[in-house]
N, C-alpha and C positions, 0 to 999 in steps of 0.2 A: 504493500500500500504506500509506504513511504517512498519506495523507489519509483512507483508510478507518478506520485505527486511531484517528485524532484524532476523527473523527465518532462512532465508537462510544464513545469516552471521554466526549465532550460529552453524548451521550445518557444515559450512565450517571450523569453529574454531575447532569443535570436531575432524574432520578428520585430520586437520593440526596438532593438539596436539598429536593424535595417531601416526601419521607418525614421528613427531619429537622425541617422546618418544622412539619409536622403534629404530630410528637411534642412539639416545643417548645410548641405552642399548648395541647396537652393538659396538659403540666406546668404551664404558667402558669395555666390555669384551676383547677388543684388547689392551687396554691401559697398560702402564707399572705400576708396583706395587706402585711406589712412586707417581704416578699421573703426572709425567713429561713426555712430549712427544717431539720429535725432528723431524724436516723436514729432507729431504734427504741432505740438505745443513748444517745440524747440528744446525740450528737456533732453539732456544727453542720456544715452543708454549704455548699458554694460552687459556682461554675460553672467548668467546664472546657470552654471553647467553649460550645456549647448543651447540654452534658450537666450534670447535677447530680451532684456527687461529694462524698465526705467531705473535710473540710479536710485531713486527714492524708494523703489520696491525691493531692491536686493537685500538690504539689511534685514527687513522683516522676513523675507523668504528664508534667508540663512538662519535667522533666529528660530523660525518654525522647525527647520530641519533638526537643529540640535536640541530643541525642546522635545521633539519626538523621540530622538535616539539616546537621550541623556542616560536613562537607567540601564540601557543595554550596550552603551558605547564601548565599554572595556571588553565585554564578551565578544562583540562583533570584531573588534580589533584583533583579538586572538584568532578568531575564525578566519578572517580575511587574509591575515599575514602568516597563518600557521604558527603564531607566537613570536615571529621574528621581530615584530615591533618592539618587544621588550629589549631585545639585544640592541636595536637601533638607538633606543632611548638611553640604554646603559652607556653606549659609546659616546653619545651626545654629551652626557653629563661628565664623562671622563675627559672629553676634549675641553669642556669648560674648566675643569679642575678647580672646583670650589675651594676657597680658603676662608679661615675664620676672619671675621670682620667684613665679609662681603655683604652687600645689599643687593639682592636680586629681585628683579621684576619678571615674574613668569607670566607672560601675556598669553592669552588663549589657554590658560593653565587649567581651566575647568575641573576635570576629575582628579587632578593632582599628581599625575604620573611623573612629571619632571621635578616638581617640588619635593616629592617624597624621596626621590633619588638624591636630590641636592642635600636634603636634611640627613639622610643616612650616610652620605659621603662625608659630611662634616663631622658626624658622630664618630666616624672611624679615624679622624685626624686628631692628633694631640693638640691641646689648646692650653699650654702652660700659662699664658698671659690672660686667659679667660676673656678673650676678645668676643664681644657680642656680634652676632650675625642676624640677618633679617631676610625674609622673603615675603613679597606681596604677590599673591596669586590673583590674577585678574582675568576676567572673561566677560564678554558682552551678554552672555546668557546665564541668568541667575540659577536656572535649573541645573546646569552643569556644575556651578559652584556649590550648590547644595549637595550634590552627589560627592564632590571632592571633600567638603567639610565633614560629612558623615564618615567617609573613608579615613580621614585624618584622625578622627576620634577613635575609631576601631583599631587603628595602627599605633596609637599612642604618639602621634606626631602633631600635637597642638602646642601652643605657647605654654600652657600650664604643665604640659608633660615633658617639655624639653628644657635643657639648661643652656643658657647663653645664646638662645636663638628665639626670635619672635616670628610668628606667622600671621599674616593678615589676609583676608579674603575680600576682594572688592570688585563689584560689577562695574565695568568700564568699557568704553569704545576705544579700540586701538588707534583709531584715527583722530581721537580727541581725548587724550589722556588727562585726568584731573590732577596729575602730580606736578609739583614745581620743577623747574629746570634743575638739572644736575642732582637728581634725587637718588640715583642708583649707580652701583659700580658694574652691574651686569644686567643684561636684558636677554631673555630667551623667549622664543615662540616656536612651538612644535606643532606641526600639522594644523596651523591656524591661519597663516597669512594669505593663503590662496582663497580663503573665504571672505576676505575683505574687499570692499568695493574699490578703494583707492590705495593700492599697495604703496605708492610713493608717499602718501600721507602717513601711513603706518611707519615707514622707514624714517621719515622726518621726525615724527614724534619720538621714536626710539632714540634717535640722535639727541633730541632736546633733553630728554629726562636722564640721559647718561652723564656721569661726571667725566671730565677729561681723563683719558686713560681707560675709560670704561669699555666693555666688550659687548658687541651685539652677536648673538648666535641664533640661527634659524635651522630647524630640522623640518624638511618638507619633501613630499613626494616629488619626483623629478622625471627625467627622461632617460631611458636606457641608451647606451652608446652603440649597441649592436641592433641592427634593424630586424633581424630574425627574432631575437629575444624580445624586442619591443612588440612585434606582432603577436607572439605567443602570450605576452603579458596583457596585451589588449584583449585577446580572446578570453582570457581568464577574468579580467576586470569586468568586461561588459556582459559576459554570458554566465558567469558564476556568482559574482558578488551581489548583484541585485536580487536574484532568487534566494541566495543565502540570507540576505537581509530580511526577506519575506518569511523564510522558514524560522529563523532564530529570533527575529525582533518584530515581525509583522510590519516591516517597513521596506517596501520595494522602492518607492520614489525617492526616499531620503538617501538610500545608498546608490541609486542611479545618479543622483546629483553629485555625491561624493566622488564617484568614478569620473564623471564628466569634468568636474572642477579640477581634477588632477591633470587631465589632458589639456586644459586651457591655461595652465600655469606656465610661465616662461621657462625656457630651457636654462641650463646652468649658467652659461656665459652671459646670457641676457640678464638674468637676475643678479649676477655678480656686478654688472654695469649699473644696474639700478641702485644697488647698495652703495657703490662708489659715488654715484650722483647725489645721494643723500648726505654725503660728506664724510663717509667712513674711509679709513686708510687700512693698508695691509689686508685687503679683502681677499679671501680665498674660499675654496669649496672642496669638499671631499665626498666622492661618491661611495655609497654603501650598497652592497648587493647589486653590483653592475649598473648602478644609477637608478634603481627603483626609488631610492631616497638620496638626498644630499644634505650634508651639513655645510651651511654657509657661515662665515665668520668675518667680522670687521671690527676695527677699533676706532674710538673717538679720540684722536690725538690733538 
C-alpha cells in the first residue's frame, strides 16, 4: 500500500515538474533582458521559486512556507539530505571557530541548529579568563523561533543553564535588522539567505551590524560543478523531495518551493561578487559534497 502510494506521488511529481518547467520557459522567453519585471502598477517583481510575484508578496509567501514546515523542519532535513546536513553544519561551525568573548548573530537561526553547535563548541574550549560570550538567534518567523527555544530548553542550552554565555531569541527581518551598528563580532546565516527578497540588503545589513574585524559566514545550497551530477541531483530534488514532503510532513508545495528556490540562487562566483560588493574583504567559498552546498566567508576590515 505504501509502495503504491509512493509510486503515485512520484508520478504526480514528474508531471508537476514538467508543467512547471514549461511554464518557466514561457516566462523566461517573455521576460525583459535584465531579468527585471514590473506589474501593471509598476511595482517590481521577484521570484518565489519558479513563480514571478510582486516584491511585496514574497515575504508573506516565504513566511507561510516556514510556518507550515516549522514543526517538521528538522525531520525533513534529515530525510532530504540523508542526514548529511548535520555534517555540513558541523563543518560550518568548525570553519567559524568560535572563541570565548564572541558575539554572534545567527540570522535565519530558527530551530537553533547553528546556535547549539556554537554553544557546544564553546563549552569544549577552556575559558580560564571567564570571558562572556553571546549569541542572538534571529529569524523572521516566530514559529521557527518557538521551535528553537523549546529545543534549547530540552538540551539545557539556555542562558540560565549555561555559564559565561547568554542566548537571546529575537524575531527580525534580515533586510532591516533592529540592532545598532557594530553590535556583533560574527554573523552566520545557514540555508536562509536564498529566501530573502533583496539579498544585497541582507549583505549590507550584515556588514553594518558587524564590528571591524568581524566575520560574515553563509552556508547555502549551491550548484554542482559536474553537469552529470547536477542533472542527477535535479532529478532527485524535483521528483523525490516534494513527494517526500507530502509523505512525512503533509506539505508538497512548501518543499516544491524549497527545491525551486535552490535552483534560483546565484552560483558560487556570482554570490562571492555580491558579498564583495557589500564591502567585505578576503571573500572566499568552499564547496561541500561536490557543490551541493557552499560555505561563503568574508571579513569586515
